[in-house]
C-alpha positions, 0 to 999 in steps of 0.5 A: 315427358317419357322418362326410362329410368335404369336402377343399378346395384348400389346401396342407393338404389332405394333412392330411386324410388324418391326420384321416380315420385318426383318425376311422376309429381312433376307430370312425367311418364316413368318406365323403369328397368332394374339390373338384377343386382339392384333387386338386392337393395330396392324391391321391384314391387315398390318401384312398379307401384310408384312408376305405375308400370310393370318393371323389367329386369329381363326381356320376356323371351319369345314375345317377338319384341325387341324390348331394348330398341322399343324402350329407347325409342319410347323414352324422351330421356334415359336416366340411370340412377344410381349408376354402380361402378360395375354398370359404368364399366360395362357402358365404357366398354361396350358390355351389353349383358343385361337389359339396361346395358343393351338399352345403353348400347342402342340409345339415341336420346338425352342420357343422364347418369348419376354415379353412386359409389365409394370415393376410391372407386369413383376415382378409378371410374373413368367417367370422362369416358362416358361419351355422349352422356350427361354426367352428374356430380356426386356429393360429399358426405359420409358413404355407406362404407363409413368413410366420408368422401365424394361419391354419395348420390345426389339428393333425389329433389336435385336429380328430379330437377336435373332431368326436368331441366331446372338444375343443369349446373350440377351436370356436364355433357361428355364429348370426346373430340 
């Protein structure tokens, strides 16, 4: 299966490396797009080595390729892990100001989103507005800010199992009628 991973600017971004390794170990081909802010939390070189592919942050200019369309056509599943409050807000409001959110605007394949943020942010995030997305629950525990609550990224192994279709009970598809 071809899996396109999007990594956003969350302290949990480094955990995407374990997700990539798990997906590769289970026979998937993985390509990765990172937001500029994710680079503060996860080194692009590590992601490239683990995915065994070039990692894109921005589309190369003047190469004649519409990268957000090509990548969305290439994949069988699109996964954002972790999904920050900022990126979720952009998706909900149709803001496509980076390569990752441009992909979100055109993708027609199964889409999975794994939020990671402070409990207060999670409560204001409006995940129910992510129409057509498979939205993961978050874990309860000690958050990066030191507070205890909901909002932790699921464990990488659980994420890999969800993407591979093994553990569907921790995810729900949002549809607006």
